[in-house]
C-alpha positions in Angstrom: 27.1 -101.9 155.0 24.7 -102.3 158.0 22.0 -104.9 158.3 19.2 -102.5 157.1 21.2 -101.6 154.0 21.7 -105.3 153.2 18.1 -106.1 153.7 17.0 -103.2 151.5 19.5 -104.5 148.9 17.7 -107.9 148.9 14.4 -106.2 148.4 15.8 -104.1 145.5 17.1 -107.3 143.9 13.7 -108.9 144.2 12.0 -105.9 142.6 14.5 -106.0 139.7 13.6 -109.6 139.1 10.0 -108.5 138.1 10.9 -105.2 136.5 9.8 -104.4 133.0 11.8 -102.2 130.7 8.7 -101.0 128.9 7.1 -100.0 132.2 10.2 -98.3 133.3 10.4 -96.3 130.1 6.7 -95.4 130.2 6.8 -94.0 133.8 10.1 -92.1 133.3 8.6 -90.5 130.2 5.3 -89.7 131.9 7.2 -88.1 134.8 9.6 -86.4 132.4 12.6 -88.2 134.0 12.3 -86.3 137.2 12.7 -89.6 139.0 14.2 -93.0 138.1 12.0 -96.1 137.9 12.8 -99.9 138.0 9.6 -100.7 136.0 7.5 -102.5 138.7 3.8 -102.0 139.3 2.1 -101.5 142.7 0.7 -105.0 142.9 4.2 -106.5 142.3 5.8 -104.1 144.8 3.2 -105.1 147.4 3.8 -108.8 146.8 7.6 -108.6 146.9 7.4 -106.4 150.0 5.2 -109.0 151.8 7.5 -111.8 150.8 10.6 -109.9 151.9 9.0 -109.1 155.3 8.2 -112.8 155.8 11.6 -114.2 154.6 13.4 -111.9 157.0 11.1 -112.1 160.0 10.6 -108.4 159.9 7.1 -108.6 161.4 8.8 -109.9 164.6 11.0 -106.8 165.0 9.9 -104.1 167.4 7.8 -101.4 165.8 10.5 -98.7 166.0 12.9 -100.9 164.0 10.3 -101.6 161.4 9.6 -97.9 161.1 13.3 -97.2 160.8 13.7 -99.5 157.8 10.4 -98.4 156.2 11.6 -94.7 156.3 15.1 -95.8 155.0 13.5 -97.1 151.8 12.7 -93.4 151.0 16.4 -92.7 150.8 16.7 -94.5 147.5 16.5 -92.3 144.4 14.3 -94.9 142.7 10.5 -94.5 142.7 9.6 -98.1 143.4 11.8 -98.2 146.5 10.0 -95.2 147.9 6.7 -96.8 147.0 7.7 -99.9 148.9 8.3 -97.6 151.9 4.9 -96.0 151.4 3.2 -99.5 151.2 5.2 -100.6 154.3 3.8 -97.6 156.3 0.3 -98.0 154.9 -0.2 -101.7 155.4 1.8 -102.3 158.6 2.8 -99.3 160.6 0.9 -96.0 160.2 -1.7 -96.9 162.8 0.8 -98.5 165.2 2.2 -95.2 166.5 0.9 -91.9 168.0 0.6 -89.5 165.1 2.6 -86.9 167.2 5.6 -89.2 166.9 5.1 -89.9 163.2 4.6 -86.5 161.7 8.1 -85.1 162.6 9.6 -88.2 161.0 7.4 -87.7 157.9 8.4 -84.1 157.7 12.1 -85.1 157.5 11.4 -87.0 154.4 10.6 -83.7 152.7 13.3 -81.7 154.3 16.0 -84.3 153.5 14.9 -84.4 149.8 13.6 -87.9 149.9 10.2 -86.8 148.5 11.0 -84.7 145.5 8.4 -85.5 142.8 4.6 -85.3 142.5 4.1 -89.1 142.1 5.8 -90.0 145.4 4.3 -87.1 147.1 0.8 -87.9 146.1 1.1 -91.7 146.8 2.4 -90.8 150.3 -0.5 -88.4 150.9 -3.2 -90.8 149.7 -1.9 -94.0 151.2 -0.3 -92.7 154.4 -1.2 -89.2 155.5 -4.9 -89.4 154.5 -5.5 -92.6 156.5 -3.5 -91.1 159.4 -5.9 -88.1 159.4 -8.9 -90.5 159.2 -7.7 -92.5 162.2 -6.7 -89.6 164.4 -9.1 -86.8 163.5 -8.9 -83.0 164.0 -5.7 -82.6 166.0 -3.7 -84.6 163.5 -5.4 -82.7 160.6 -4.6 -79.4 162.2 -0.9 -80.4 162.4 -0.7 -81.5 158.8 -2.4 -78.2 157.8 0.5 -76.2 159.2 2.6 -77.6 156.4 1.0 -75.2 154.0 3.6 -72.6 155.0 6.5 -74.9 154.4 9.2 -73.7 152.1 9.5 -77.2 150.6 7.0 -77.4 147.7 6.1 -81.1 148.3 5.5 -80.7 152.0 3.3 -77.7 151.3 1.4 -79.6 148.6 0.8 -82.4 151.0 -1.1 -80.0 153.3 -4.0 -80.2 150.8 -3.5 -83.5 149.0 -3.4 -85.4 152.3 -7.1 -84.5 152.7 -8.2 -86.2 149.4 -9.1 -89.5 151.2 -11.3 -87.6 153.7 -12.7 -85.0 151.4 -16.3 -86.2 152.2 -15.9 -85.1 155.8 -16.9 -81.5 156.1 -15.2 -81.0 159.5 -11.9 -80.6 157.7 -13.1 -78.0 155.2 -12.0 -74.9 157.1 -8.5 -76.4 157.4 -8.4 -77.3 153.7 -9.5 -73.9 152.5 -7.0 -72.3 154.8 -4.2 -74.3 153.2 -5.6 -73.7 149.7 -5.6 -69.9 150.4 -1.8 -70.0 150.8 -0.9 -72.6 148.2 -2.8 -71.0 145.4 -0.7 -67.9 145.8 2.6 -69.8 145.2 4.0 -69.7 141.7 5.0 -73.4 141.5 2.8 -75.4 139.1 2.4 -78.3 141.6 1.3 -76.0 144.4 -1.6 -74.8 142.2 -2.4 -78.3 140.9 -2.6 -79.6 144.4 -5.3 -77.0 145.1 -7.1 -77.9 141.9 -7.2 -81.6 142.9 -8.6 -81.1 146.4 -11.2 -78.6 145.2 -12.3 -81.0 142.5 -13.0 -83.6 145.2 -14.7 -81.1 147.5 -17.0 -80.0 144.7 -18.6 -83.5 144.8 -20.1 -82.3 148.1 -20.3 -78.5 148.0 -20.0 -76.9 144.6 -21.1 -73.5 145.9 -18.2 -73.2 148.4 -15.7 -74.4 145.8 -16.9 -71.8 143.3 -16.8 -69.1 145.9 -13.2 -69.9 146.7 -12.2 -70.1 143.0 -13.8 -66.7 142.2 -12.2 -65.0 145.2 -8.8 -66.3 144.3 -9.2 -66.2 140.5 -6.1 -64.2 139.7 -3.9 -66.8 141.4 -5.2 -69.8 139.5 -3.5 -71.3 136.4 -5.8 -72.5 133.6 -4.6 -76.1 134.4 -5.5 -75.9 138.1 -8.9 -74.2 137.5 -10.0 -76.8 135.0 -9.1 -79.5 137.5 -10.9 -77.7 140.3 -14.1 -77.4 138.2 -13.9 -80.8 136.6 -17.3 -81.8 137.9 -19.1 -78.6 137.1 -21.2 -78.1 134.0 -19.2 -77.3 130.8 -20.7 -73.8 130.5 -19.8 -73.0 134.1 -16.2 -74.1 133.5 -15.9 -72.1 130.3 -17.3 -69.0 132.0 -14.7 -69.1 134.8 -11.8 -69.9 132.5 -12.8 -67.0 130.3 -12.8 -64.7 133.3 -9.4 -66.0 134.3 -8.0 -65.2 130.9 -9.3 -61.7 131.2 -7.6 -61.0 134.5 
């Protein structure tokens, strides 16, 4: 066992000390047992992560070493360990590197199967990828958009969900709609719900364009994803579109 593995083992032990069986069972039921949980909430993960970094002087390591152990946390099959990796990146590292160096490493998390459920995927998007886009702007956004053609479902989903934190910024809309165009044509449930989520947030700022996209891709939507996309529309508008979908 190398030093990184030993240190991660110490963090895992610390997380187990504040784990709740009730919380574990609730999350595993909610995610239909697609991923294991310890039963630890985000605030406790954040607190234990900070203590672990302090106790082991991790803040004094060079940034590459810190990045290495943060990414290694994703190798665990347990949700909270991956969330610790996400919080590590969000709070200490994502803005310490050129995005061109980070994105290939992030892509490997999907390709190696370390991100394999919607919960981890979406936390990673909202807490890491979104802030990375916000910090670095259009070139970074364009690179993440290319993930919409990825074979890996979760990497492809991230090409739209990553834009949720910057959904108020219209400069990204052409990129978002481009990714939505490809994702909504996929058969996987979580490709379609990813589109529904980002469209829901875009509709806060431009309902007309969202409705235009929905109507032009209506046959590819599921009822679930279309209801999500139109969440902030009037009830009669939602019913009209859902009825048309059922008739296609």
